[in-house]
C-alpha positions, 0 to 999 in steps of 0.5 A: 374402688378399683377397676377389675380391669387391669394390664401387666406391664412388664420389659425385656429390653427393647421389648415390652410385655403386656398381660390384659386381666378382666374383661375388656370394655369401657374400664379399658380405656384408660388403663391402654394409654396409661401404657402408651405414657410408658412408651419409651422411643427403646420400645421397639416390640410390643406383645400381648399375653391375652390369655386373662381376657375371657369378654370383650366387648366394642369398646374394649376391641376398640381400645386395642385397635386404638394401641395396634394403631398408635404402635404402628405409628411410631412404627412399632411392632405388636402381636398379640396371642393366647386369644380365648373363645369369646374374644376371638369370636368379636373379632371374627365377627367384625370381619365377618360383617365389614366383608358382608357390608364392603367385599373386596377384592383378593388381596384388597385391604386387610381385615379391619382387625388384622393388626390385633391378628398379627401374632409372633409364631404367624411372623415366625413361620413367614420368616422361617418359610422365607430363610427355609426358601433360599438356604434350600436353594443351594443344599442337596440333602444327604443320607448321612451318619445319625440321620439327615443332613445337608451338604453345600453344593459344588460351586466350581470357577470356570 
């Protein structure tokens, strides 16, 4: 009998795209072991679409955390997205339980599930924020034909 859980794997240059399908539980351990075996030194980013995982238990969450840790040790970026409601609630619950038992000061260590919450959207938004703040420092808004635009401030030699 074939297990219900599987992961579709696609490679796009240095990016490995994972799409787990089914219930993420004890059956996920050997599947994620095979995924780790497929990683080579040319993989720089692993992106995981969680859309087709409608259920995740603590064992499945630990499989994902182990994968995230493995990738972190290899210095490979790991992002997840499209979490369904039940797995998202499990992540929230684990973090609330941890916070209740081991309160941490502001700026302390990240939540237990932080590695599974890194999303491409949040990373891109943070990058855009950093880039935009630097770019805006030397620009002045102006009205231009056809809408708003920006002009660089004139630099004077002195």
